[in-house]
PyMOL Python script that loads the backbone (N, CA, C, O; Angstrom):
from pymol import cmd

cmd.read_pdbstr("""\
ATOM      1  N   UNK A   1       2.705 -10.464  15.660  1.00  0.00           N
ATOM      2  CA  UNK A   1       1.339  -9.694  15.855  1.00  0.00           C
ATOM      3  C   UNK A   1       0.977  -9.256  14.760  1.00  0.00           C
ATOM      4  O   UNK A   1       1.502  -8.258  14.267  1.00  0.00           O
ATOM      5  N   UNK A   2      -0.164 -10.046  14.076  1.00  0.00           N
ATOM      6  CA  UNK A   2      -0.371  -9.996  12.662  1.00  0.00           C
ATOM      7  C   UNK A   2      -0.621  -8.382  11.927  1.00  0.00           C
ATOM      8  O   UNK A   2      -0.856  -7.490  12.742  1.00  0.00           O
ATOM      9  N   UNK A   3      -0.590  -8.076  10.788  1.00  0.00           N
ATOM     10  CA  UNK A   3      -1.317  -6.670  10.383  1.00  0.00           C
ATOM     11  C   UNK A   3      -2.737  -7.103   9.865  1.00  0.00           C
ATOM     12  O   UNK A   3      -3.663  -6.297   9.951  1.00  0.00           O
ATOM     13  N   UNK A   4      -2.870  -7.942   9.507  1.00  0.00           N
ATOM     14  CA  UNK A   4      -3.483  -8.577   8.922  1.00  0.00           C
ATOM     15  C   UNK A   4      -5.462  -8.088   8.703  1.00  0.00           C
ATOM     16  O   UNK A   4      -6.094  -7.967   9.753  1.00  0.00           O
ATOM     17  N   UNK A   5      -6.042  -7.915   7.674  1.00  0.00           N
ATOM     18  CA  UNK A   5      -7.157  -6.848   8.358  1.00  0.00           C
ATOM     19  C   UNK A   5      -8.030  -8.242   7.495  1.00  0.00           C
ATOM     20  O   UNK A   5      -7.656  -8.969   6.574  1.00  0.00           O
ATOM     21  N   UNK A   6      -9.366  -8.184   8.310  1.00  0.00           N
ATOM     22  CA  UNK A   6     -10.160  -9.255   8.699  1.00  0.00           C
ATOM     23  C   UNK A   6     -11.635  -8.750   8.541  1.00  0.00           C
ATOM     24  O   UNK A   6     -11.645  -7.601   8.098  1.00  0.00           O
ATOM     25  N   UNK A   7     -12.845  -9.247   8.762  1.00  0.00           N
ATOM     26  CA  UNK A   7     -14.304  -9.089   8.577  1.00  0.00           C
ATOM     27  C   UNK A   7     -15.157 -10.460   8.811  1.00  0.00           C
ATOM     28  O   UNK A   7     -15.680 -11.241   8.016  1.00  0.00           O
ATOM     29  N   UNK A   8     -15.103 -10.436   9.820  1.00  0.00           N
ATOM     30  CA  UNK A   8     -15.920 -12.136  10.388  1.00  0.00           C
ATOM     31  C   UNK A   8     -16.734 -12.334   8.951  1.00  0.00           C
ATOM     32  O   UNK A   8     -17.775 -11.877   8.477  1.00  0.00           O
ATOM     33  N   UNK A   9     -16.190 -12.823   8.719  1.00  0.00           N
ATOM     34  CA  UNK A   9     -17.759 -13.690   7.704  1.00  0.00           C
ATOM     35  C   UNK A   9     -17.690 -13.099   5.998  1.00  0.00           C
ATOM     36  O   UNK A   9     -18.440 -13.536   5.125  1.00  0.00           O
ATOM     37  N   UNK A  10     -16.733 -12.132   5.783  1.00  0.00           N
ATOM     38  CA  UNK A  10     -16.378 -11.418   4.951  1.00  0.00           C
ATOM     39  C   UNK A  10     -15.287 -11.561   4.576  1.00  0.00           C
ATOM     40  O   UNK A  10     -14.479 -11.879   5.449  1.00  0.00           O
ATOM     41  N   UNK A  11     -14.699 -11.378   2.964  1.00  0.00           N
ATOM     42  CA  UNK A  11     -13.505 -11.142   2.247  1.00  0.00           C
ATOM     43  C   UNK A  11     -12.614 -10.572   3.135  1.00  0.00           C
ATOM     44  O   UNK A  11     -12.893  -9.545   3.754  1.00  0.00           O
ATOM     45  N   UNK A  12     -11.805 -11.021   3.221  1.00  0.00           N
ATOM     46  CA  UNK A  12     -10.038  -9.806   3.864  1.00  0.00           C
ATOM     47  C   UNK A  12     -10.212  -8.418   2.889  1.00  0.00           C
ATOM     48  O   UNK A  12     -10.534  -8.285   1.708  1.00  0.00           O
ATOM     49  N   UNK A  13      -9.919  -7.650   3.740  1.00  0.00           N
ATOM     50  CA  UNK A  13      -9.473  -6.712   3.729  1.00  0.00           C
ATOM     51  C   UNK A  13      -8.287  -6.323   3.574  1.00  0.00           C
ATOM     52  O   UNK A  13      -7.549  -7.074   4.213  1.00  0.00           O
ATOM     53  N   UNK A  14      -7.647  -5.424   2.979  1.00  0.00           N
ATOM     54  CA  UNK A  14      -6.263  -5.118   2.964  1.00  0.00           C
ATOM     55  C   UNK A  14      -5.908  -3.106   2.145  1.00  0.00           C
ATOM     56  O   UNK A  14      -6.290  -2.751   1.030  1.00  0.00           O
ATOM     57  N   UNK A  15      -5.243  -2.356   2.999  1.00  0.00           N
ATOM     58  CA  UNK A  15      -5.524  -0.874   2.656  1.00  0.00           C
ATOM     59  C   UNK A  15      -3.352  -1.181   3.139  1.00  0.00           C
ATOM     60  O   UNK A  15      -2.596  -1.658   3.985  1.00  0.00           O
ATOM     61  N   UNK A  16      -3.413  -0.147   1.252  1.00  0.00           N
ATOM     62  CA  UNK A  16      -1.680  -0.296   1.221  1.00  0.00           C
ATOM     63  C   UNK A  16      -1.687   0.909   0.602  1.00  0.00           C
ATOM     64  O   UNK A  16      -2.454   1.315  -0.271  1.00  0.00           O
ATOM     65  N   UNK A  17      -0.172   1.797   1.464  1.00  0.00           N
ATOM     66  CA  UNK A  17       0.207   2.941   1.064  1.00  0.00           C
ATOM     67  C   UNK A  17       1.440   3.488  -0.202  1.00  0.00           C
ATOM     68  O   UNK A  17       2.623   3.159  -0.124  1.00  0.00           O
ATOM     69  N   UNK A  18       1.041   4.108  -0.999  1.00  0.00           N
ATOM     70  CA  UNK A  18       2.076   4.337  -2.185  1.00  0.00           C
ATOM     71  C   UNK A  18       3.305   4.342  -1.296  1.00  0.00           C
ATOM     72  O   UNK A  18       3.538   3.847  -0.193  1.00  0.00           O
ATOM     73  N   UNK A  19       4.061   5.119  -2.208  1.00  0.00           N
ATOM     74  CA  UNK A  19       5.302   6.017  -1.486  1.00  0.00           C
ATOM     75  C   UNK A  19       4.724   7.260  -2.010  1.00  0.00           C
ATOM     76  O   UNK A  19       5.183   8.197  -1.356  1.00  0.00           O
ATOM     77  N   UNK A  20       4.094   7.570  -2.712  1.00  0.00           N
ATOM     78  CA  UNK A  20       4.422   9.736  -3.252  1.00  0.00           C
ATOM     79  C   UNK A  20       3.560   9.494  -2.170  1.00  0.00           C
ATOM     80  O   UNK A  20       3.523   8.265  -2.232  1.00  0.00           O
ATOM     81  N   UNK A  21       2.727   9.842  -1.072  1.00  0.00           N
ATOM     82  CA  UNK A  21       2.177  10.393  -0.087  1.00  0.00           C
ATOM     83  C   UNK A  21       1.266   9.287   1.507  1.00  0.00           C
ATOM     84  O   UNK A  21       0.143   9.263   2.010  1.00  0.00           O
ATOM     85  N   UNK A  22       2.343   8.694   1.695  1.00  0.00           N
ATOM     86  CA  UNK A  22       2.585   8.033   3.409  1.00  0.00           C
ATOM     87  C   UNK A  22       1.265   8.409   4.311  1.00  0.00           C
ATOM     88  O   UNK A  22       0.399   7.598   4.641  1.00  0.00           O
ATOM     89  N   UNK A  23       1.286   9.580   4.588  1.00  0.00           N
ATOM     90  CA  UNK A  23       0.747  10.384   5.719  1.00  0.00           C
ATOM     91  C   UNK A  23      -0.789  10.420   4.794  1.00  0.00           C
ATOM     92  O   UNK A  23      -1.801  10.325   5.488  1.00  0.00           O
ATOM     93  N   UNK A  24      -0.913  10.505   3.825  1.00  0.00           N
ATOM     94  CA  UNK A  24      -2.579  10.554   3.394  1.00  0.00           C
ATOM     95  C   UNK A  24      -3.072   9.134   3.507  1.00  0.00           C
ATOM     96  O   UNK A  24      -4.234   8.840   3.788  1.00  0.00           O
ATOM     97  N   UNK A  25      -1.853   8.057   3.208  1.00  0.00           N
ATOM     98  CA  UNK A  25      -2.505   6.978   3.398  1.00  0.00           C
ATOM     99  C   UNK A  25      -2.702   6.268   4.656  1.00  0.00           C
ATOM    100  O   UNK A  25      -3.376   5.252   4.828  1.00  0.00           O
ATOM    101  N   UNK A  26      -1.964   6.994   5.599  1.00  0.00           N
ATOM    102  CA  UNK A  26      -2.465   6.813   6.886  1.00  0.00           C
ATOM    103  C   UNK A  26      -3.879   7.143   7.661  1.00  0.00           C
ATOM    104  O   UNK A  26      -4.477   6.296   8.326  1.00  0.00           O
ATOM    105  N   UNK A  27      -4.295   8.409   7.490  1.00  0.00           N
ATOM    106  CA  UNK A  27      -5.073   8.989   7.715  1.00  0.00           C
ATOM    107  C   UNK A  27      -6.283   8.485   7.150  1.00  0.00           C
ATOM    108  O   UNK A  27      -7.159   8.076   7.912  1.00  0.00           O
ATOM    109  N   UNK A  28      -6.507   8.450   5.452  1.00  0.00           N
ATOM    110  CA  UNK A  28      -7.305   7.184   5.203  1.00  0.00           C
ATOM    111  C   UNK A  28      -7.572   5.957   6.039  1.00  0.00           C
ATOM    112  O   UNK A  28      -8.722   5.727   6.414  1.00  0.00           O
ATOM    113  N   UNK A  29      -6.337   4.969   6.423  1.00  0.00           N
ATOM    114  CA  UNK A  29      -6.666   4.309   6.848  1.00  0.00           C
ATOM    115  C   UNK A  29      -7.218   4.136   8.222  1.00  0.00           C
ATOM    116  O   UNK A  29      -7.777   3.148   8.698  1.00  0.00           O
ATOM    117  N   UNK A  30      -6.931   5.377   8.807  1.00  0.00           N
ATOM    118  CA  UNK A  30      -7.341   5.608  10.368  1.00  0.00           C
ATOM    119  C   UNK A  30      -8.612   5.998  10.123  1.00  0.00           C
ATOM    120  O   UNK A  30      -9.437   5.317  10.731  1.00  0.00           O
ATOM    121  N   UNK A  31      -8.993   6.731   9.543  1.00  0.00           N
ATOM    122  CA  UNK A  31     -10.584   7.241   8.610  1.00  0.00           C
ATOM    123  C   UNK A  31     -11.313   5.970   8.859  1.00  0.00           C
ATOM    124  O   UNK A  31     -12.482   5.986   9.244  1.00  0.00           O
ATOM    125  N   UNK A  32     -10.676   4.909   8.656  1.00  0.00           N
ATOM    126  CA  UNK A  32     -11.580   3.761   7.918  1.00  0.00           C
ATOM    127  C   UNK A  32     -11.642   2.601   8.814  1.00  0.00           C
ATOM    128  O   UNK A  32     -12.264   1.553   8.638  1.00  0.00           O
ATOM    129  N   UNK A  33     -10.757   3.017   9.999  1.00  0.00           N
ATOM    130  CA  UNK A  33     -10.681   2.135  10.947  1.00  0.00           C
ATOM    131  C   UNK A  33      -9.507   0.604  11.235  1.00  0.00           C
ATOM    132  O   UNK A  33      -9.245  -0.056  12.240  1.00  0.00           O
ATOM    133  N   UNK A  34      -9.057   0.538   9.814  1.00  0.00           N
ATOM    134  CA  UNK A  34      -7.436  -0.328   9.974  1.00  0.00           C
ATOM    135  C   UNK A  34      -6.563   0.226   9.631  1.00  0.00           C
ATOM    136  O   UNK A  34      -6.625   1.243   8.939  1.00  0.00           O
ATOM    137  N   UNK A  35      -4.986  -0.595  10.245  1.00  0.00           N
ATOM    138  CA  UNK A  35      -4.196  -0.227   9.787  1.00  0.00           C
ATOM    139  C   UNK A  35      -3.692   0.183   8.558  1.00  0.00           C
ATOM    140  O   UNK A  35      -4.370   0.974   7.902  1.00  0.00           O
ATOM    141  N   UNK A  36      -2.625  -0.211   8.126  1.00  0.00           N
ATOM    142  CA  UNK A  36      -1.856   0.077   6.821  1.00  0.00           C
ATOM    143  C   UNK A  36      -1.325  -1.468   6.590  1.00  0.00           C
ATOM    144  O   UNK A  36      -0.407  -1.647   7.391  1.00  0.00           O
ATOM    145  N   UNK A  37      -1.463  -2.185   6.111  1.00  0.00           N
ATOM    146  CA  UNK A  37      -0.448  -3.432   5.568  1.00  0.00           C
ATOM    147  C   UNK A  37       0.807  -2.903   5.554  1.00  0.00           C
ATOM    148  O   UNK A  37       1.000  -1.875   4.904  1.00  0.00           O
ATOM    149  N   UNK A  38       1.517  -3.316   6.033  1.00  0.00           N
ATOM    150  CA  UNK A  38       3.298  -3.461   5.873  1.00  0.00           C
ATOM    151  C   UNK A  38       4.369  -3.698   4.967  1.00  0.00           C
ATOM    152  O   UNK A  38       4.921  -4.795   5.064  1.00  0.00           O
ATOM    153  N   UNK A  39       4.784  -2.890   4.096  1.00  0.00           N
ATOM    154  CA  UNK A  39       5.060  -2.646   2.870  1.00  0.00           C
ATOM    155  C   UNK A  39       6.495  -2.183   2.823  1.00  0.00           C
ATOM    156  O   UNK A  39       6.665  -1.162   3.490  1.00  0.00           O
ATOM    157  N   UNK A  40       7.894  -2.781   2.045  1.00  0.00           N
ATOM    158  CA  UNK A  40       8.653  -2.604   1.630  1.00  0.00           C
ATOM    159  C   UNK A  40       9.117  -1.867   0.164  1.00  0.00           C
ATOM    160  O   UNK A  40       8.395  -2.424  -0.664  1.00  0.00           O
ATOM    161  N   UNK A  41       9.866  -1.009  -0.465  1.00  0.00           N
ATOM    162  CA  UNK A  41       9.697  -0.164  -1.543  1.00  0.00           C
ATOM    163  C   UNK A  41      11.042   0.626  -1.610  1.00  0.00           C
ATOM    164  O   UNK A  41      11.277   1.591  -0.883  1.00  0.00           O
ATOM    165  N   UNK A  42      12.250  -0.062  -2.920  1.00  0.00           N
ATOM    166  CA  UNK A  42      13.269   0.130  -2.686  1.00  0.00           C
ATOM    167  C   UNK A  42      13.205   0.989  -4.361  1.00  0.00           C
ATOM    168  O   UNK A  42      12.488   0.512  -5.241  1.00  0.00           O
ATOM    169  N   UNK A  43      13.866   2.001  -4.561  1.00  0.00           N
ATOM    170  CA  UNK A  43      14.723   2.084  -5.450  1.00  0.00           C
ATOM    171  C   UNK A  43      15.956   2.196  -5.799  1.00  0.00           C
ATOM    172  O   UNK A  43      16.712   2.982  -5.229  1.00  0.00           O
ATOM    173  N   UNK A  44      16.477   1.112  -7.186  1.00  0.00           N
ATOM    174  CA  UNK A  44      17.743   0.478  -6.920  1.00  0.00           C
ATOM    175  C   UNK A  44      18.835   2.328  -7.594  1.00  0.00           C
ATOM    176  O   UNK A  44      18.287   3.274  -8.161  1.00  0.00           O
ATOM    177  N   UNK A  45      19.915   2.260  -7.343  1.00  0.00           N
ATOM    178  CA  UNK A  45      20.441   2.933  -8.608  1.00  0.00           C
ATOM    179  C   UNK A  45      20.222   2.941  -9.897  1.00  0.00           C
ATOM    180  O   UNK A  45      20.421   4.007 -10.480  1.00  0.00           O
ATOM    181  N   UNK A  46      19.846   1.984 -10.530  1.00  0.00           N
ATOM    182  CA  UNK A  46      19.167   2.307 -11.914  1.00  0.00           C
ATOM    183  C   UNK A  46      18.395   2.822 -12.482  1.00  0.00           C
ATOM    184  O   UNK A  46      18.414   3.266 -13.630  1.00  0.00           O
ATOM    185  N   UNK A  47      17.313   2.812 -11.413  1.00  0.00           N
ATOM    186  CA  UNK A  47      15.498   3.675 -11.528  1.00  0.00           C
ATOM    187  C   UNK A  47      14.943   2.432 -10.690  1.00  0.00           C
ATOM    188  O   UNK A  47      14.474   2.603  -9.565  1.00  0.00           O
ATOM    189  N   UNK A  48      15.006   1.353 -11.204  1.00  0.00           N
ATOM    190  CA  UNK A  48      14.097  -0.056 -10.820  1.00  0.00           C
ATOM    191  C   UNK A  48      13.503   0.620  -9.428  1.00  0.00           C
ATOM    192  O   UNK A  48      13.951   1.377  -8.568  1.00  0.00           O
ATOM    193  N   UNK A  49      12.428   0.032  -9.641  1.00  0.00           N
ATOM    194  CA  UNK A  49      11.677   0.030  -8.249  1.00  0.00           C
ATOM    195  C   UNK A  49      11.235  -1.282  -7.336  1.00  0.00           C
ATOM    196  O   UNK A  49      10.337  -1.835  -7.970  1.00  0.00           O
ATOM    197  N   UNK A  50      11.412  -1.776  -6.500  1.00  0.00           N
ATOM    198  CA  UNK A  50      10.996  -2.929  -6.168  1.00  0.00           C
ATOM    199  C   UNK A  50       9.940  -3.051  -4.712  1.00  0.00           C
ATOM    200  O   UNK A  50      10.639  -2.553  -3.830  1.00  0.00           O
ATOM    201  N   UNK A  51       9.397  -3.225  -4.453  1.00  0.00           N
ATOM    202  CA  UNK A  51       8.609  -3.284  -3.701  1.00  0.00           C
ATOM    203  C   UNK A  51       7.594  -4.356  -3.710  1.00  0.00           C
ATOM    204  O   UNK A  51       6.931  -4.786  -4.654  1.00  0.00           O
ATOM    205  N   UNK A  52       7.618  -4.937  -1.613  1.00  0.00           N
ATOM    206  CA  UNK A  52       7.071  -6.286  -1.701  1.00  0.00           C
ATOM    207  C   UNK A  52       6.002  -6.084  -0.228  1.00  0.00           C
ATOM    208  O   UNK A  52       6.364  -5.360   0.700  1.00  0.00           O
ATOM    209  N   UNK A  53       5.071  -6.611  -0.212  1.00  0.00           N
ATOM    210  CA  UNK A  53       3.807  -6.514   0.999  1.00  0.00           C
ATOM    211  C   UNK A  53       4.188  -7.656   1.557  1.00  0.00           C
ATOM    212  O   UNK A  53       4.336  -8.729   0.973  1.00  0.00           O
ATOM    213  N   UNK A  54       4.399  -7.360   3.048  1.00  0.00           N
ATOM    214  CA  UNK A  54       5.284  -7.898   3.951  1.00  0.00           C
ATOM    215  C   UNK A  54       4.082  -9.016   4.676  1.00  0.00           C
ATOM    216  O   UNK A  54       4.443  -9.821   5.534  1.00  0.00           O
ATOM    217  N   UNK A  55       2.357  -8.920   4.112  1.00  0.00           N
ATOM    218  CA  UNK A  55       2.185 -10.049   4.894  1.00  0.00           C
ATOM    219  C   UNK A  55       1.389 -10.303   2.992  1.00  0.00           C
ATOM    220  O   UNK A  55       1.403  -9.651   1.947  1.00  0.00           O
ATOM    221  N   UNK A  56       0.820 -11.566   3.439  1.00  0.00           N
ATOM    222  CA  UNK A  56      -0.058 -11.723   1.631  1.00  0.00           C
ATOM    223  C   UNK A  56      -1.186 -11.302   1.929  1.00  0.00           C
ATOM    224  O   UNK A  56      -1.803 -11.210   2.991  1.00  0.00           O
ATOM    225  N   UNK A  57      -1.496 -10.941   0.422  1.00  0.00           N
ATOM    226  CA  UNK A  57      -3.508 -10.345   0.402  1.00  0.00           C
ATOM    227  C   UNK A  57      -3.709 -11.599  -0.521  1.00  0.00           C
ATOM    228  O   UNK A  57      -4.840 -11.524  -1.001  1.00  0.00           O
ATOM    229  N   UNK A  58      -3.381 -12.159  -0.737  1.00  0.00           N
ATOM    230  CA  UNK A  58      -3.699 -13.534  -1.551  1.00  0.00           C
ATOM    231  C   UNK A  58      -5.779 -13.146  -1.112  1.00  0.00           C
ATOM    232  O   UNK A  58      -6.259 -12.832  -0.023  1.00  0.00           O
ATOM    233  N   UNK A  59      -6.428 -13.332  -2.332  1.00  0.00           N
ATOM    234  CA  UNK A  59      -7.854 -13.693  -1.808  1.00  0.00           C
ATOM    235  C   UNK A  59      -7.756 -11.963  -0.976  1.00  0.00           C
ATOM    236  O   UNK A  59      -7.762 -12.155   0.239  1.00  0.00           O
ATOM    237  N   UNK A  60      -7.724 -11.379  -1.100  1.00  0.00           N
ATOM    238  CA  UNK A  60      -8.285 -10.059   0.062  1.00  0.00           C
ATOM    239  C   UNK A  60      -8.241  -8.873  -1.208  1.00  0.00           C
ATOM    240  O   UNK A  60      -7.500  -8.836  -2.190  1.00  0.00           O
ATOM    241  N   UNK A  61      -9.415  -7.854  -0.753  1.00  0.00           N
ATOM    242  CA  UNK A  61      -9.840  -7.135  -1.713  1.00  0.00           C
ATOM    243  C   UNK A  61      -9.218  -5.808  -0.658  1.00  0.00           C
ATOM    244  O   UNK A  61      -9.487  -5.274   0.418  1.00  0.00           O
ATOM    245  N   UNK A  62      -7.812  -5.671  -2.232  1.00  0.00           N
ATOM    246  CA  UNK A  62      -6.556  -4.335  -1.541  1.00  0.00           C
ATOM    247  C   UNK A  62      -6.826  -3.546  -1.939  1.00  0.00           C
ATOM    248  O   UNK A  62      -7.424  -3.442  -3.010  1.00  0.00           O
ATOM    249  N   UNK A  63      -6.253  -2.115  -0.741  1.00  0.00           N
ATOM    250  CA  UNK A  63      -6.886  -0.999  -1.890  1.00  0.00           C
ATOM    251  C   UNK A  63      -5.287   0.024  -1.568  1.00  0.00           C
ATOM    252  O   UNK A  63      -4.729   0.341  -0.518  1.00  0.00           O
ATOM    253  N   UNK A  64      -5.018   0.250  -2.788  1.00  0.00           N
ATOM    254  CA  UNK A  64      -3.586   1.128  -2.574  1.00  0.00           C
ATOM    255  C   UNK A  64      -4.082   2.703  -2.697  1.00  0.00           C
ATOM    256  O   UNK A  64      -4.612   3.378  -3.580  1.00  0.00           O
ATOM    257  N   UNK A  65      -3.684   2.901  -1.508  1.00  0.00           N
ATOM    258  CA  UNK A  65      -3.556   4.404  -1.238  1.00  0.00           C
ATOM    259  C   UNK A  65      -2.636   5.665  -2.425  1.00  0.00           C
ATOM    260  O   UNK A  65      -1.660   6.126  -1.833  1.00  0.00           O
ATOM    261  N   UNK A  66      -2.746   6.084  -3.488  1.00  0.00           N
ATOM    262  CA  UNK A  66      -1.267   6.780  -4.200  1.00  0.00           C
ATOM    263  C   UNK A  66      -1.794   7.975  -4.393  1.00  0.00           C
ATOM    264  O   UNK A  66      -3.024   7.980  -4.342  1.00  0.00           O
ATOM    265  N   UNK A  67      -1.220   9.116  -4.623  1.00  0.00           N
ATOM    266  CA  UNK A  67      -1.342  10.695  -4.979  1.00  0.00           C
ATOM    267  C   UNK A  67      -0.577  10.185  -6.183  1.00  0.00           C
ATOM    268  O   UNK A  67      -0.204   9.012  -6.230  1.00  0.00           O
ATOM    269  N   UNK A  68      -0.393  10.849  -6.928  1.00  0.00           N
ATOM    270  CA  UNK A  68       0.201  11.441  -8.249  1.00  0.00           C
ATOM    271  C   UNK A  68       0.667  12.434  -7.964  1.00  0.00           C
ATOM    272  O   UNK A  68       0.372  13.174  -8.903  1.00  0.00           O
ATOM    273  N   UNK A  69       1.558  13.308  -6.855  1.00  0.00           N
ATOM    274  CA  UNK A  69       2.808  14.555  -7.471  1.00  0.00           C
ATOM    275  C   UNK A  69       3.724  14.409  -8.313  1.00  0.00           C
ATOM    276  O   UNK A  69       4.087  13.261  -8.566  1.00  0.00           O
ATOM    277  N   UNK A  70       4.260  15.375  -8.885  1.00  0.00           N
ATOM    278  CA  UNK A  70       5.107  15.094  -9.705  1.00  0.00           C
ATOM    279  C   UNK A  70       6.292  15.057  -8.929  1.00  0.00           C
ATOM    280  O   UNK A  70       6.339  15.334  -7.730  1.00  0.00           O
ATOM    281  N   UNK A  71       7.654  14.562  -9.934  1.00  0.00           N
ATOM    282  CA  UNK A  71       7.493  14.097 -11.156  1.00  0.00           C
ATOM    283  C   UNK A  71       6.155  12.580 -11.287  1.00  0.00           C
ATOM    284  O   UNK A  71       6.034  11.540 -10.638  1.00  0.00           O
ATOM    285  N   UNK A  72       5.444  13.124 -12.345  1.00  0.00           N
ATOM    286  CA  UNK A  72       4.165  11.795 -12.585  1.00  0.00           C
ATOM    287  C   UNK A  72       4.694  10.091 -12.323  1.00  0.00           C
ATOM    288  O   UNK A  72       4.395   9.107 -11.648  1.00  0.00           O
ATOM    289  N   UNK A  73       5.838  10.611 -13.535  1.00  0.00           N
ATOM    290  CA  UNK A  73       6.532   8.987 -13.525  1.00  0.00           C
ATOM    291  C   UNK A  73       6.938   7.883 -12.756  1.00  0.00           C
ATOM    292  O   UNK A  73       6.996   6.663 -12.915  1.00  0.00           O
ATOM    293  N   UNK A  74       7.241   8.820 -11.736  1.00  0.00           N
ATOM    294  CA  UNK A  74       8.171   7.814 -10.563  1.00  0.00           C
ATOM    295  C   UNK A  74       6.662   7.477  -9.242  1.00  0.00           C
ATOM    296  O   UNK A  74       6.650   6.562  -8.419  1.00  0.00           O
ATOM    297  N   UNK A  75       5.673   8.434  -9.424  1.00  0.00           N
ATOM    298  CA  UNK A  75       4.635   7.670  -8.799  1.00  0.00           C
ATOM    299  C   UNK A  75       4.280   6.778  -9.358  1.00  0.00           C
ATOM    300  O   UNK A  75       4.401   5.648  -8.883  1.00  0.00           O
ATOM    301  N   UNK A  76       3.690   7.029 -10.631  1.00  0.00           N
ATOM    302  CA  UNK A  76       3.427   5.826 -11.426  1.00  0.00           C
ATOM    303  C   UNK A  76       3.721   4.592 -11.500  1.00  0.00           C
ATOM    304  O   UNK A  76       2.962   3.662 -11.774  1.00  0.00           O
ATOM    305  N   UNK A  77       4.983   4.557 -11.222  1.00  0.00           N
ATOM    306  CA  UNK A  77       5.518   3.125 -11.694  1.00  0.00           C
ATOM    307  C   UNK A  77       5.200   2.524 -10.114  1.00  0.00           C
ATOM    308  O   UNK A  77       4.548   1.553  -9.732  1.00  0.00           O
ATOM    309  N   UNK A  78       5.758   3.277  -9.593  1.00  0.00           N
ATOM    310  CA  UNK A  78       5.175   2.817  -7.739  1.00  0.00           C
ATOM    311  C   UNK A  78       3.917   1.686  -7.606  1.00  0.00           C
ATOM    312  O   UNK A  78       3.848   0.482  -7.360  1.00  0.00           O
ATOM    313  N   UNK A  79       2.728   3.048  -7.990  1.00  0.00           N
ATOM    314  CA  UNK A  79       1.469   2.490  -8.070  1.00  0.00           C
ATOM    315  C   UNK A  79       1.280   1.256  -9.321  1.00  0.00           C
ATOM    316  O   UNK A  79       0.664   0.219  -9.078  1.00  0.00           O
ATOM    317  N   UNK A  80       1.765   1.475 -10.378  1.00  0.00           N
ATOM    318  CA  UNK A  80       1.942  -0.565 -11.172  1.00  0.00           C
ATOM    319  C   UNK A  80       1.857  -1.221 -10.467  1.00  0.00           C
ATOM    320  O   UNK A  80       0.982  -2.018 -10.804  1.00  0.00           O
ATOM    321  N   UNK A  81       2.245  -1.453  -9.572  1.00  0.00           N
ATOM    322  CA  UNK A  81       3.710  -2.259  -9.177  1.00  0.00           C
ATOM    323  C   UNK A  81       2.115  -3.212  -8.436  1.00  0.00           C
ATOM    324  O   UNK A  81       2.261  -4.247  -7.786  1.00  0.00           O
TER     325      UNK A  81
END
""", "prot")
cmd.dss("prot")
cmd.show_as("cartoon", "prot")
cmd.util.cbc("prot")
cmd.orient("prot")
């Protein structure tokens, strides 16, 4: 089953969670009435971050829910990817 979010006759909508506060993103998505788009995110031993959307967001209006807790640098890198 696809978690793709669509509105008939309107552009596709995707709600994505950052890694800093996934519970907040779940609550926002629930309030909007849409599930979160599934993602995979890993931090490698050298500090590099890998993020992949499990479904295409091509042509979608994508909203990334990301808070900025300390340390700011690790949350910022996830958001910029």
